[in-house]
MDTraj code that builds the backbone (N, CA, C; nanometers):
import mdtraj as md
import numpy as np

residues = "LYS GLN TRP TYR GLN ARG ARG VAL ARG ASP SER ILE GLU HIS GLY LEU SER CYS ALA ARG GLY GLY TYR VAL ASN LEU ARG HIS ASN GLN ILE ARG ASP LEU THR ALA ASN LEU LEU VAL GLU ALA GLY CYS ARG ASP VAL VAL ILE GLU PRO HIS LEU LEU PRO LEU THR GLY GLU THR LEU LYS TYR GLU SER ALA ILE LYS THR ASP GLU ALA ARG LEU ASP VAL SER ALA ARG GLY VAL TRP SER LYS SER GLY LEU SER LYS LEU PHE LEU ASP ILE ARG ILE PHE ASN SER ARG ALA PRO THR ASN ASN CYS LEU SER VAL ASP LYS VAL LEU LYS LYS HIS GLU ASP GLU LYS LYS ARG ALA TYR GLY GLU ARG ILE LEU GLN VAL GLU LYS SER TYR PHE THR PRO VAL VAL PHE SER THR SER GLY ILE ILE GLY ASN GLU ALA ASP LYS LEU TYR LYS GLN ILE ALA VAL ARG LEU SER GLU LYS THR GLY GLN SER TYR PRO ASP SER ILE ARG TYR ILE ARG GLN ARG LEU SER PHE CYS LEU LEU LYS THR LEU VAL VAL SER LEU ARG GLY HIS ARG GLY SER SER PRO LYS ARG PHE SER ASP ARG ASN ASP PHE ASN ILE LEU TYR LEU ILE LYS ASN ASN GLU ILE ASN".split()
xyz = np.array([
    [0.0647, -0.1179, -0.0241],
    [-0.0054, 0.0381, 0.0117],
    [0.1114, 0.1413, -0.0001],
    [0.2253, 0.0914, 0.1038],
    [0.2170, 0.2417, 0.0289],
    [0.3450, 0.2944, -0.0808],
    [0.3619, 0.2017, -0.1488],
    [0.4376, 0.1937, -0.2565],
    [0.3405, 0.2525, -0.3829],
    [0.2265, 0.1867, -0.3315],
    [0.1204, 0.2630, -0.4139],
    [0.0934, 0.3774, -0.3801],
    [0.0682, 0.4225, -0.2746],
    [0.0411, 0.5809, -0.2813],
    [0.1623, 0.6626, -0.3305],
    [0.2701, 0.6374, -0.2651],
    [0.3793, 0.6437, -0.3220],
    [0.4228, 0.7104, -0.4883],
    [0.3645, 0.6277, -0.4946],
    [0.3500, 0.6325, -0.6746],
    [0.2020, 0.6428, -0.7043],
    [0.1485, 0.7154, -0.6163],
    [0.0461, 0.7921, -0.6780],
    [0.0266, 0.9164, -0.6545],
    [0.0670, 0.9852, -0.5565],
    [0.1594, 1.0450, -0.4797],
    [0.2108, 1.1142, -0.6127],
    [0.3065, 1.0147, -0.6379],
    [0.4025, 1.1140, -0.7870],
    [0.3629, 1.1420, -0.9240],
    [0.2941, 1.0927, -0.9383],
    [0.1607, 1.0832, -1.0523],
    [0.1165, 1.1874, -1.0158],
    [0.0675, 1.2119, -0.9472],
    [-0.0537, 1.3858, -0.8822],
    [0.0855, 1.5186, -0.9301],
    [0.1925, 1.4465, -0.8590],
    [0.2688, 1.5973, -0.8741],
    [0.2787, 1.6080, -1.0312],
    [0.3373, 1.4808, -1.1032],
    [0.4091, 1.5203, -1.2079],
    [0.2460, 1.5847, -1.3185],
    [0.1062, 1.5067, -1.2980],
    [-0.0156, 1.5840, -1.3314],
    [0.0065, 1.7441, -1.2953],
    [0.0216, 1.7974, -1.1992],
    [-0.0057, 1.8727, -1.1816],
    [0.0623, 1.9870, -1.2779],
    [0.2142, 1.9803, -1.2755],
    [0.3024, 1.9968, -1.3062],
    [0.3399, 2.0271, -1.4629],
    [0.3225, 1.8721, -1.5368],
    [0.3413, 1.8943, -1.6807],
    [0.2892, 1.9273, -1.8171],
    [0.3511, 2.0511, -1.8500],
    [0.2814, 2.1144, -1.9482],
    [0.2697, 2.0284, -2.0784],
    [0.2592, 1.9373, -2.1018],
    [0.2478, 1.8605, -2.2021],
    [0.0575, 1.8226, -2.1864],
    [-0.0292, 1.8050, -2.3348],
    [-0.1896, 1.8215, -2.3018],
    [-0.2257, 1.9876, -2.2435],
    [-0.1194, 2.1007, -2.2396],
    [-0.2268, 2.1892, -2.2769],
    [-0.2627, 2.2359, -2.0765],
    [-0.2420, 2.1179, -1.9725],
    [-0.3581, 2.0668, -1.8416],
    [-0.3137, 2.2483, -1.7787],
    [-0.1981, 2.3066, -1.7651],
    [-0.0837, 2.4419, -1.7344],
    [-0.2038, 2.5718, -1.7935],
    [-0.1896, 2.5452, -1.8537],
    [-0.2414, 2.6904, -1.9254],
    [-0.4365, 2.6981, -1.9126],
    [-0.4504, 2.5693, -1.9555],
    [-0.6349, 2.5538, -1.9171],
    [-0.6329, 2.6170, -1.7519],
    [-0.5436, 2.5622, -1.6967],
    [-0.6179, 2.5630, -1.5690],
    [-0.5699, 2.7417, -1.4938],
    [-0.4443, 2.8353, -1.5999],
    [-0.4585, 2.9273, -1.5610],
    [-0.6027, 3.0661, -1.6327],
    [-0.5939, 2.9953, -1.7679],
    [-0.6740, 3.0760, -1.8408],
    [-0.8117, 3.0451, -1.7763],
    [-0.8668, 2.9330, -1.7536],
    [-1.0073, 2.9101, -1.6424],
    [-0.9882, 3.0076, -1.5341],
    [-0.9142, 3.0496, -1.4692],
    [-0.9180, 3.1374, -1.3598],
    [-0.9070, 3.2662, -1.4286],
    [-0.8493, 3.2921, -1.5376],
    [-0.8293, 3.4100, -1.6018],
    [-0.9664, 3.4908, -1.6655],
    [-1.0283, 3.4367, -1.7005],
    [-1.1668, 3.4314, -1.7719],
    [-1.3211, 3.4648, -1.6668],
    [-1.2953, 3.3508, -1.5305],
    [-1.3583, 3.3467, -1.4574],
    [-1.3324, 3.5097, -1.3770],
    [-1.2017, 3.5480, -1.3962],
    [-1.2066, 3.6736, -1.2919],
    [-1.2483, 3.8119, -1.3540],
    [-1.2133, 3.7958, -1.4717],
    [-1.2707, 3.8777, -1.5616],
    [-1.4297, 3.8610, -1.6023],
    [-1.4593, 3.7298, -1.5926],
    [-1.6453, 3.7626, -1.5714],
    [-1.7198, 3.8118, -1.4229],
    [-1.6362, 3.7836, -1.3595],
    [-1.6344, 3.8428, -1.2127],
    [-1.6891, 4.0002, -1.1890],
    [-1.5249, 4.0221, -1.2756],
    [-1.5270, 4.2346, -1.2623],
    [-1.6509, 4.2274, -1.3313],
    [-1.6820, 4.2125, -1.4633],
    [-1.7889, 4.2454, -1.5129],
    [-1.9171, 4.2477, -1.4426],
    [-1.9694, 4.1381, -1.3951],
    [-2.0696, 4.1036, -1.2713],
    [-2.0551, 4.2123, -1.1611],
    [-1.9662, 4.2535, -1.1254],
    [-1.9478, 4.3506, -1.0067],
    [-1.9485, 4.5434, -1.0908],
    [-1.9875, 4.5137, -1.2106],
    [-2.0343, 4.5976, -1.2623],
    [-1.9110, 4.7321, -1.3208],
    [-1.7470, 4.6639, -1.2757],
    [-1.7018, 4.7126, -1.3479],
    [-1.6608, 4.7411, -1.4708],
    [-1.5841, 4.8373, -1.5495],
    [-1.5866, 4.8854, -1.6870],
    [-1.4231, 4.8218, -1.7635],
    [-1.4461, 4.8355, -1.8689],
    [-1.3526, 4.8533, -1.9620],
    [-1.2853, 4.7264, -1.9173],
    [-1.3350, 4.5717, -1.9046],
    [-1.2598, 4.4945, -1.9013],
    [-1.2169, 4.3688, -2.0158],
    [-1.0781, 4.3948, -2.0005],
    [-1.0101, 4.3092, -2.0880],
    [-0.9376, 4.2285, -2.0762],
    [-0.9339, 4.0991, -2.1257],
    [-0.8840, 4.0070, -2.1017],
    [-0.7134, 3.9813, -2.1999],
    [-0.6532, 3.9898, -2.2066],
    [-0.4799, 3.9933, -2.2222],
    [-0.4563, 4.1347, -2.2698],
    [-0.4648, 4.2351, -2.1939],
    [-0.4392, 4.4108, -2.2167],
    [-0.2885, 4.3704, -2.2983],
    [-0.2481, 4.4253, -2.3616],
    [-0.1272, 4.5270, -2.4217],
    [-0.0356, 4.5781, -2.3640],
    [0.0449, 4.5637, -2.3043],
    [0.1410, 4.7112, -2.1885],
    [0.1063, 4.8326, -2.3326],
    [0.1142, 4.9726, -2.3218],
    [0.2400, 5.0722, -2.3965],
    [0.3960, 4.9734, -2.3542],
    [0.4107, 5.0458, -2.5302],
    [0.5958, 5.0493, -2.4977],
    [0.6679, 5.0696, -2.4266],
    [0.7868, 5.0311, -2.3756],
    [0.8873, 5.1417, -2.2712],
    [0.9311, 5.2829, -2.3769],
    [0.9300, 5.3824, -2.3040],
    [0.9583, 5.5176, -2.4180],
    [1.1020, 5.6288, -2.3509],
    [1.1902, 5.4740, -2.2475],
    [1.2903, 5.5440, -2.2847],
    [1.2814, 5.5310, -2.0856],
    [1.2134, 5.4685, -2.0445],
    [1.1816, 5.4564, -1.8753],
    [1.2894, 5.3633, -1.7885],
    [1.3411, 5.3434, -1.7118],
    [1.4601, 5.2963, -1.6206],
    [1.4203, 5.2155, -1.5153],
    [1.3892, 5.0549, -1.5288],
    [1.3346, 4.9935, -1.4383],
    [1.4744, 4.9391, -1.3992],
    [1.4401, 4.9109, -1.2018],
    [1.5386, 4.8825, -1.1419],
    [1.5751, 4.7326, -1.0943],
    [1.5103, 4.6712, -1.1437],
    [1.4826, 4.4710, -1.1378],
    [1.5207, 4.4431, -1.3200],
    [1.6242, 4.3278, -1.2834],
    [1.6976, 4.2815, -1.4057],
    [1.5490, 4.1982, -1.4310],
    [1.4705, 4.1282, -1.3689],
    [1.3755, 4.0482, -1.4151],
    [1.2292, 4.1262, -1.5011],
    [1.2546, 4.2323, -1.4881],
    [1.1444, 4.3290, -1.5344],
    [1.0791, 4.3076, -1.6827],
    [0.9908, 4.2447, -1.7096],
    [0.9400, 4.2619, -1.8894],
    [0.9592, 4.3601, -1.9185],
    [1.0195, 4.4055, -1.9846],
    [1.0457, 4.4956, -2.1179],
    [1.0099, 4.4958, -2.2886],
    [0.9648, 4.4131, -2.2476],
    [0.9194, 4.3811, -2.4518],
    [0.8319, 4.4598, -2.4690],
    [0.8289, 4.5154, -2.5949],
    [0.7119, 4.5733, -2.6648],
    [0.5617, 4.4796, -2.6769],
    [0.6288, 4.3664, -2.6891],
    [0.5147, 4.2550, -2.6645],
    [0.4261, 4.2226, -2.5485],
    [0.4627, 4.3107, -2.4335],
    [0.4135, 4.2332, -2.3589],
    [0.2731, 4.2399, -2.2849],
    [0.2008, 4.1605, -2.2523],
    [0.0907, 4.1463, -2.2154],
    [0.0673, 4.1322, -2.1099],
    [-0.0579, 4.1251, -2.0242],
    [-0.0964, 4.0625, -1.8859],
    [-0.2448, 4.0293, -1.9127],
    [-0.2653, 3.9318, -1.7918],
    [-0.4203, 3.8586, -1.8008],
    [-0.5497, 3.9907, -1.8106],
    [-0.5540, 4.0656, -1.7368],
    [-0.6845, 4.1525, -1.7249],
    [-0.6455, 4.2106, -1.6794],
    [-0.7577, 4.3775, -1.7311],
    [-0.7194, 4.5132, -1.6646],
    [-0.8803, 4.5369, -1.6671],
    [-0.9194, 4.6332, -1.5996],
    [-1.0441, 4.6916, -1.5608],
    [-1.0362, 4.8458, -1.4712],
    [-1.1650, 4.9073, -1.4955],
    [-1.1445, 5.0217, -1.4361],
    [-1.2889, 4.9469, -1.3684],
    [-1.2241, 5.0821, -1.2339],
    [-1.4004, 5.0815, -1.1543],
    [-1.3445, 4.9655, -1.0482],
    [-1.2241, 4.9379, -0.9499],
    [-1.2459, 4.8180, -0.8923],
    [-1.2237, 4.8883, -0.7463],
    [-1.1319, 4.9718, -0.7595],
    [-1.0976, 5.0572, -0.6070],
    [-1.1483, 5.1492, -0.5780],
    [-1.2082, 5.1889, -0.7446],
    [-1.2801, 5.3515, -0.6913],
    [-1.3841, 5.3493, -0.8429],
    [-1.4796, 5.4163, -0.7855],
    [-1.6174, 5.4153, -0.8343],
    [-1.6112, 5.5032, -0.9654],
    [-1.5158, 5.5729, -0.9636],
    [-1.4717, 5.6891, -1.0740],
    [-1.4868, 5.6163, -1.2093],
    [-1.3791, 5.4549, -1.1512],
    [-1.3774, 5.4084, -1.3331],
    [-1.2434, 5.4856, -1.3885],
    [-1.1984, 5.6217, -1.3069],
    [-1.0619, 5.6700, -1.4150],
    [-0.9310, 5.6209, -1.3302],
    [-0.9048, 5.5596, -1.2352],
    [-0.8409, 5.4353, -1.2160],
    [-0.8054, 5.3181, -1.2674],
    [-0.6888, 5.2296, -1.3325],
    [-0.7557, 5.1185, -1.4160],
    [-0.6324, 5.0188, -1.3315],
    [-0.7106, 4.8956, -1.3044],
    [-0.6033, 4.7574, -1.2763],
    [-0.5565, 4.6704, -1.3584],
    [-0.4459, 4.6542, -1.3381],
    [-0.4077, 4.5453, -1.4511],
    [-0.3553, 4.4353, -1.3223],
    [-0.3902, 4.2691, -1.3823],
    [-0.3894, 4.1764, -1.2834],
    [-0.3025, 4.0264, -1.3602],
    [-0.2745, 3.9803, -1.3283],
    [-0.1391, 3.9054, -1.3589],
    [-0.1435, 3.7376, -1.2335],
    [-0.2155, 3.6579, -1.3195],
    [-0.2260, 3.5426, -1.2570],
    [-0.1125, 3.4374, -1.2726],
    [-0.1115, 3.3701, -1.1437],
    [-0.0229, 3.2615, -1.1605],
    [-0.0611, 3.1259, -1.0566],
    [-0.1388, 3.0372, -1.1452],
    [-0.1714, 2.9072, -1.0311],
    [0.0221, 2.7867, -1.0056],
    [0.0589, 2.8243, -0.8940],
    [0.1515, 2.7299, -0.9142],
    [0.0984, 2.5612, -0.8191],
    [0.1963, 2.4712, -0.8232],
    [0.1949, 2.3587, -0.7524],
    [0.2436, 2.3551, -0.6377],
    [0.1911, 2.3354, -0.5599],
    [0.2371, 2.3468, -0.4125],
    [0.2837, 2.2264, -0.3805],
    [0.2679, 2.0854, -0.4273],
    [0.3106, 1.9842, -0.4096],
    [0.5173, 1.9740, -0.4752],
    [0.5108, 2.0498, -0.5361],
    [0.6529, 2.0610, -0.6664],
    [0.7857, 2.0812, -0.5269],
    [0.8925, 2.0129, -0.5640],
    [0.9866, 2.0153, -0.4744],
    [1.0663, 2.1478, -0.4470],
    [1.0038, 2.2580, -0.5292],
    [1.0904, 2.3656, -0.5202],
    [1.0086, 2.4816, -0.4348],
    [0.8955, 2.3986, -0.4550],
    [0.7518, 2.5225, -0.3277],
    [0.7405, 2.4085, -0.1856],
    [0.8288, 2.2795, -0.1791],
    [0.7891, 2.2158, -0.0788],
    [0.8772, 2.2071, 0.0397],
    [1.0156, 2.2967, 0.0420],
    [1.0688, 2.3279, 0.1178],
    [1.0376, 2.4555, 0.1652],
    [0.9227, 2.5201, 0.1789],
    [0.9061, 2.6605, 0.2380],
    [0.7424, 2.6831, 0.2686],
    [0.7080, 2.6935, 0.3790],
    [0.5877, 2.7254, 0.3902],
    [0.4682, 2.7802, 0.2930],
    [0.3573, 2.8065, 0.3024],
    [0.2565, 2.7971, 0.1904],
    [0.2653, 2.9652, 0.2211],
    [0.2678, 3.0174, 0.3188],
    [0.2529, 3.1799, 0.2922],
    [0.3254, 3.2162, 0.2547],
    [0.5066, 3.1900, 0.2593],
    [0.6259, 3.2083, 0.2162],
    [0.6267, 3.2504, 0.0606],
    [0.6033, 3.0821, -0.0280],
    [0.5861, 3.0374, -0.1682],
    [0.4874, 3.1153, -0.1847],
    [0.4130, 3.1882, -0.1409],
    [0.2880, 3.2430, -0.1772],
    [0.3238, 3.3841, -0.1853],
    [0.4354, 3.4316, -0.1039],
    [0.4626, 3.5545, -0.1370],
    [0.5759, 3.5616, -0.2002],
    [0.6682, 3.4993, -0.2586],
    [0.7698, 3.4770, -0.3672],
    [0.7009, 3.4625, -0.4500],
    [0.5606, 3.4236, -0.4769],
    [0.5337, 3.4077, -0.6291],
    [0.4700, 3.5377, -0.6510],
    [0.4129, 3.6316, -0.5830],
    [0.3535, 3.7752, -0.5565],
    [0.4633, 3.8425, -0.6229],
    [0.6041, 3.8195, -0.5274],
    [0.7000, 3.9586, -0.5235],
    [0.7368, 3.8803, -0.6607],
    [0.7939, 3.8091, -0.7503],
    [0.8355, 3.8012, -0.8709],
    [0.7367, 3.8230, -0.9392],
    [0.5789, 3.8568, -0.9685],
    [0.5200, 3.8882, -1.0084],
    [0.5381, 4.0499, -1.0359],
    [0.5379, 4.1265, -0.8993],
    [0.5410, 4.2485, -0.9158],
    [0.7328, 4.3240, -0.9415],
    [0.8061, 4.2287, -0.9108],
    [0.9524, 4.2959, -0.9792],
    [0.9457, 4.2856, -1.1781],
    [0.8332, 4.1818, -1.2110],
    [0.8484, 4.1950, -1.3287],
    [0.7694, 4.2801, -1.4097],
    [0.6346, 4.3192, -1.3128],
    [0.5304, 4.4420, -1.3649],
    [0.5320, 4.5371, -1.3387],
    [0.5310, 4.5258, -1.1930],
    [0.4615, 4.6299, -1.1391],
    [0.4977, 4.7602, -1.1567],
    [0.6647, 4.7795, -1.1728],
    [0.7150, 4.9228, -1.1777],
    [0.6776, 4.9823, -1.3376],
    [0.6847, 4.8849, -1.4017],
    [0.6291, 4.9119, -1.5407],
    [0.5178, 4.9604, -1.5467],
    [0.4228, 4.9058, -1.4748],
    [0.2960, 5.0012, -1.5049],
    [0.2351, 5.1066, -1.4098],
    [0.3243, 5.1336, -1.3038],
    [0.3164, 5.2377, -1.1859],
    [0.3629, 5.3433, -1.3470],
    [0.5006, 5.2942, -1.4046],
    [0.5952, 5.4661, -1.4366],
    [0.4884, 5.4814, -1.6039],
    [0.4375, 5.3678, -1.6763],
    [0.4072, 5.3367, -1.7862],
    [0.2964, 5.3844, -1.8162],
    [0.2026, 5.3097, -1.7918],
    [0.0551, 5.2648, -1.7591],
    [-0.0039, 5.3769, -1.6624],
    [0.0696, 5.4404, -1.5458],
    [0.0248, 5.4796, -1.4457],
    [-0.0948, 5.4691, -1.4196],
    [-0.0888, 5.3407, -1.3177],
    [-0.1965, 5.2052, -1.2542],
    [-0.1621, 5.1639, -1.1881],
    [-0.2801, 5.0582, -1.1777],
    [-0.2482, 4.9697, -1.0149],
    [-0.2082, 4.8707, -1.1075],
    [-0.1287, 4.7281, -0.9719],
    [-0.1104, 4.6066, -1.0212],
    [-0.0942, 4.5540, -0.9524],
    [-0.2269, 4.4448, -0.9354],
    [-0.2409, 4.2996, -0.8873],
    [-0.2091, 4.1659, -0.9224],
    [-0.0729, 4.1440, -0.8706],
    [-0.0782, 3.9797, -0.8123],
    [-0.1454, 3.8494, -0.7671],
    [-0.2186, 3.7984, -0.8964],
    [-0.3592, 3.6725, -0.8301],
    [-0.2357, 3.5282, -0.8249],
    [-0.2324, 3.5164, -0.6747],
    [-0.1904, 3.3722, -0.6618],
    [-0.2500, 3.2991, -0.6017],
    [-0.2735, 3.1465, -0.7026],
    [-0.3228, 3.0235, -0.6266],
    [-0.2426, 2.9328, -0.5833],
    [-0.2496, 2.8357, -0.4853],
    [-0.1939, 2.7256, -0.4991],
    [-0.3098, 2.6249, -0.5568],
    [-0.2119, 2.5244, -0.5966],
    [-0.3109, 2.4027, -0.6966],
    [-0.4423, 2.3455, -0.5521],
    [-0.3661, 2.3901, -0.4216],
    [-0.4673, 2.3127, -0.3054],
    [-0.5616, 2.4224, -0.2460],
    [-0.5552, 2.5576, -0.3790],
    [-0.6753, 2.5874, -0.3389],
    [-0.6409, 2.7491, -0.2592],
    [-0.5229, 2.7372, -0.2026],
    [-0.4623, 2.8539, -0.0791],
    [-0.4790, 2.9893, -0.1571],
    [-0.5219, 3.1227, -0.1114],
    [-0.4712, 3.2077, -0.2183],
    [-0.3940, 3.2831, -0.1585],
    [-0.3243, 3.4013, -0.2537],
    [-0.2514, 3.5164, -0.1928],
    [-0.3130, 3.6260, -0.0814],
    [-0.2267, 3.6942, -0.0372],
    [-0.2635, 3.7881, 0.0170],
    [-0.3212, 3.9151, -0.0531],
    [-0.2883, 3.9436, -0.2108],
    [-0.2941, 4.0203, -0.2871],
    [-0.4325, 3.9802, -0.3448],
    [-0.4263, 3.8750, -0.3885],
    [-0.5743, 3.8251, -0.4173],
    [-0.6796, 3.7703, -0.3838],
    [-0.6381, 3.8081, -0.2711],
    [-0.7512, 3.8029, -0.1791],
    [-0.8077, 3.9317, -0.1155],
    [-0.7295, 4.0491, -0.1169],
    [-0.7776, 4.1784, -0.1617],
    [-0.8512, 4.2601, -0.2300],
    [-0.7944, 4.1474, -0.3600],
    [-0.9065, 4.1993, -0.4771],
    [-1.0353, 4.1068, -0.4529],
    [-1.0386, 4.0096, -0.4530],
    [-1.1529, 3.9454, -0.4792],
    [-1.2917, 4.0014, -0.3099],
    [-1.2371, 4.0273, -0.2150],
    [-1.3377, 4.1171, -0.1518],
    [-1.3609, 4.2286, -0.1652],
    [-1.2683, 4.3000, -0.2666],
    [-1.2984, 4.4246, -0.2823],
    [-1.4185, 4.4087, -0.4421],
    [-1.3918, 4.3374, -0.5118],
    [-1.4899, 4.2723, -0.5884],
    [-1.6373, 4.2506, -0.5415],
    [-1.6171, 4.1763, -0.4483],
    [-1.7537, 4.1033, -0.3759],
    [-1.7973, 4.2598, -0.3197],
    [-1.7496, 4.3338, -0.2680],
    [-1.7857, 4.5068, -0.2258],
    [-1.8412, 4.5112, -0.3234],
    [-1.8057, 4.5864, -0.4442],
    [-1.8773, 4.5772, -0.5701],
    [-1.9989, 4.5424, -0.6715],
    [-1.9691, 4.3814, -0.6083],
    [-2.0595, 4.3081, -0.6717],
    [-2.2422, 4.3619, -0.5732],
    [-2.1752, 4.3572, -0.4249],
    [-2.2811, 4.3819, -0.3134],
    [-2.3406, 4.5012, -0.3306],
    [-2.2548, 4.5849, -0.4143],
    [-2.3521, 4.7285, -0.4209],
    [-2.4261, 4.7427, -0.5377],
    [-2.3831, 4.6895, -0.6389],
    [-2.4768, 4.6356, -0.8228],
    [-2.5296, 4.5460, -0.7521],
    [-2.5655, 4.4477, -0.7183],
    [-2.6911, 4.3406, -0.6527],
    [-2.7601, 4.4131, -0.5427],
    [-2.7507, 4.4594, -0.4747],
    [-2.7847, 4.4687, -0.3413],
    [-2.7827, 4.3290, -0.2414],
    [-2.6872, 4.2415, -0.3153],
    [-2.6927, 4.1292, -0.1925],
    [-2.6014, 4.1612, -0.0997],
    [-2.6119, 4.1048, 0.0124],
    [-2.5065, 4.1475, 0.1678],
    [-2.3435, 4.1137, 0.0896],
    [-2.2496, 4.1852, 0.1365],
    [-2.1515, 4.1269, 0.1349],
    [-2.1055, 3.9751, 0.1781],
    [-2.1808, 3.9293, 0.2689],
    [-2.0981, 3.7717, 0.3322],
    [-2.1693, 3.7201, 0.2070],
    [-2.2913, 3.7151, 0.1355],
    [-2.3251, 3.6342, 0.0121],
    [-2.2678, 3.6395, -0.1056],
    [-2.2170, 3.7576, -0.1037],
    [-2.1249, 3.8561, -0.2111],
    [-2.0032, 3.7048, -0.2267],
    [-1.9145, 3.7142, -0.1333],
    [-1.8077, 3.6883, -0.0798],
    [-1.7786, 3.5204, -0.1301],
    [-1.8645, 3.4914, -0.0819],
    [-1.9478, 3.3423, -0.0429],
    [-1.9623, 3.2853, -0.1778],
    [-2.0550, 3.3807, -0.2417],
    [-2.0537, 3.3287, -0.4343],
    [-1.9303, 3.3451, -0.5151],
    [-1.8594, 3.4616, -0.5166],
    [-1.7154, 3.4181, -0.5300],
    [-1.5944, 3.3613, -0.5443],
    [-1.6084, 3.2797, -0.3706],
    [-1.5261, 3.1735, -0.3629],
    [-1.5458, 3.0926, -0.3982],
    [-1.7365, 3.0683, -0.3742],
    [-1.7428, 2.9395, -0.4529],
    [-1.7282, 2.8857, -0.5749],
    [-1.7112, 2.9667, -0.6583],
    [-1.6668, 2.9598, -0.8397],
    [-1.5447, 2.9425, -0.7911],
    [-1.4747, 3.0255, -0.7837],
    [-1.2870, 3.0288, -0.7480],
    [-1.3099, 2.9049, -0.7409],
    [-1.3360, 2.8281, -0.6468],
    [-1.3305, 2.7012, -0.5581],
    [-1.3135, 2.5876, -0.6821],
    [-1.4443, 2.5874, -0.7040],
    [-1.5355, 2.4724, -0.8183],
    [-1.4371, 2.4756, -0.9767],
    [-1.3932, 2.6172, -0.9950],
    [-1.3670, 2.6856, -1.1033],
    [-1.1855, 2.5785, -1.1353],
    [-1.1083, 2.6174, -0.9965],
    [-0.9729, 2.5159, -0.9862],
    [-1.0066, 2.3841, -0.9676],
    [-1.1050, 2.3551, -0.9043],
    [-1.1282, 2.1968, -0.9160],
    [-1.1404, 2.1005, -1.0505],
    [-1.2160, 2.1743, -1.0911],
    [-1.1851, 2.0919, -1.2353],
    [-1.1377, 2.1048, -1.3172],
    [-1.0482, 2.2124, -1.3282],
    [-0.9411, 2.2095, -1.3833],
    [-0.7951, 2.1179, -1.3240],
    [-0.8178, 2.0761, -1.1960],
    [-0.7789, 2.0145, -1.1489],
    [-0.7474, 1.8479, -1.1538],
    [-0.8795, 1.8348, -1.1806],
    [-0.9162, 1.6841, -1.1925],
    [-0.9289, 1.6420, -1.3612],
    [-0.9283, 1.7997, -1.4401],
    [-0.9342, 1.7478, -1.6092],
    [-0.7647, 1.7510, -1.5864],
    [-0.6819, 1.8017, -1.5362],
    [-0.5021, 1.7593, -1.5645],
    [-0.4859, 1.6636, -1.4658],
    [-0.5582, 1.6182, -1.3994],
    [-0.4624, 1.4711, -1.3210],
    [-0.5253, 1.3587, -1.4532],
    [-0.6217, 1.3572, -1.4619],
    [-0.7294, 1.2387, -1.5419],
    [-0.6682, 1.2540, -1.7304],
    [-0.6282, 1.3877, -1.7669],
    [-0.6254, 1.4227, -1.8606],
    [-0.4873, 1.3134, -1.9215],
    [-0.5137, 1.2947, -2.0638],
    [-0.4134, 1.2458, -2.1558],
    [-0.2372, 1.2810, -2.2165],
    [-0.1997, 1.2366, -2.2135],
    [-0.0458, 1.3420, -2.2526],
    [-0.0117, 1.2884, -2.3851],
    [-0.0358, 1.1337, -2.3965],
    [0.0260, 1.0627, -2.5056],
    [0.0369, 1.1076, -2.6165],
    [0.1036, 1.1031, -2.7547],
    [0.0071, 1.0898, -2.8792],
    [-0.0134, 1.0281, -2.9478],
    [-0.0863, 0.8994, -2.8840],
    [-0.1336, 0.8113, -2.8630],
    [-0.2741, 0.7719, -2.8560],
    [-0.3512, 0.7137, -2.8906],
    [-0.5197, 0.7435, -2.8047],
    [-0.4757, 0.6559, -2.6587],
    [-0.5296, 0.6879, -2.6144],
    [-0.5351, 0.6901, -2.4324],
    [-0.6411, 0.4933, -2.4707],
    [-0.6025, 0.4334, -2.3918],
    [-0.7024, 0.3500, -2.3378],
    [-0.7491, 0.3628, -2.1823],
    [-0.8912, 0.3963, -2.1660],
    [-0.9133, 0.4332, -2.0875],
    [-0.9038, 0.2497, -1.9852],
    [-0.8848, 0.3879, -1.8499],
    [-0.8909, 0.2589, -1.7152],
    [-0.9479, 0.3394, -1.5838],
    [-1.0625, 0.3251, -1.5732],
    [-1.1574, 0.3528, -1.5208],
    [-1.0875, 0.3037, -1.3695],
    [-1.0374, 0.2229, -1.3045],
    [-1.0166, 0.1433, -1.1895],
    [-0.8600, 0.2190, -1.1561],
    [-0.7919, 0.2428, -1.2248],
    [-0.6718, 0.3477, -1.2162],
    [-0.7163, 0.4897, -1.1629],
    [-0.8191, 0.5616, -1.2588],
    [-0.8265, 0.7014, -1.2295],
    [-0.9120, 0.6787, -1.0864],
    [-1.0231, 0.6081, -1.0612],
    [-1.1067, 0.5462, -0.9631],
    [-0.9712, 0.5717, -0.8298],
    [-0.9043, 0.4846, -0.8301],
    [-0.7931, 0.4574, -0.7039],
    [-0.7390, 0.6230, -0.6437],
    [-0.7055, 0.6820, -0.7716],
    [-0.6460, 0.7887, -0.7407],
    [-0.7195, 0.8713, -0.6839],
    [-0.8381, 0.9019, -0.7283],
    [-0.9350, 0.9853, -0.6980],
    [-1.0028, 0.9569, -0.5509],
    [-0.9840, 0.8180, -0.5506],
    [-1.0602, 0.7785, -0.3943],
    [-0.9282, 0.8201, -0.2603],
    [-0.8008, 0.8422, -0.2680],
    [-0.7188, 0.8412, -0.2053],
    [-0.6972, 1.0047, -0.1782],
    [-0.7026, 1.0277, -0.2762],
    [-0.7321, 1.2454, -0.2617],
    [-0.8148, 1.2362, -0.1744],
    [-0.9655, 1.2036, -0.2230],
    [-1.0521, 1.2508, -0.0929],
    [-1.0696, 1.2115, -0.0206],
    [-0.9900, 1.0834, 0.0270],
    [-1.0139, 1.0297, 0.1510],
    [-0.8676, 1.0821, 0.2620],
    [-0.8000, 1.1604, 0.1525],
    [-0.6709, 1.2102, 0.2473],
    [-0.5174, 1.1457, 0.2688],
    [-0.5154, 1.0032, 0.1926],
    [-0.4330, 0.9211, 0.2027],
    [-0.3032, 0.9452, 0.1379],
    [-0.3324, 1.0493, 0.0672],
    [-0.1552, 1.0654, -0.0189],
    [-0.1385, 1.1803, 0.0732],
    [-0.0097, 1.2108, 0.1680],
    [0.0411, 1.2833, 0.2452],
    [0.1601, 1.3674, 0.1304],
])
top = md.Topology()
chain = top.add_chain()
for i, resn in enumerate(residues, 1):
    res = top.add_residue(resn, chain, resSeq=i)
    for name in ("N", "CA", "C"):
        top.add_atom(name, md.element.get_by_symbol(name[0]), res)
traj = md.Trajectory(xyz[None], top)
């Protein structure tokens, strides 16, 4: 049993990280599109998916990891998130990392979330502030569903806007948002774990798939 659990654990780690089959991009894109839809539902204006950034015109960015290409784009932009006037613009960039990966296992979840948020800020934050004259928020999730501090503040603010627009209470609005995010992430995780990555057709094995999902459900994989 221990050997089988170890094998399943390795399969899960690989399934969550492997880029073959496009499942990592699918996970990212689903959260991106859901976030954009939530912004629209909340009454935010000028919501754009994958907005291009203005090119640099001589600005100096202090971080070497800053994205400086003219083709740079982020995941979502919108107006009216932090202020009702709609004058301020917010850019979002999303990252969903595998919390089971060896590079993330050596740190606490809070530190890993902060690390990924800081990487996003170094890549885009200064450019958006200097060139776009706008705000930037990194939206970071772990595959286990833990949300970063910056993203948590964002979705709480979306809940405020949603409650103002619909007349629902804030607790109902934030519950609605968190449920949609949870189910969206869960569906993409199941797809990536069960998805086929080979070049030839897969012979379906419902027994193996059932065993993996059974162990996850019953927390028998450490």
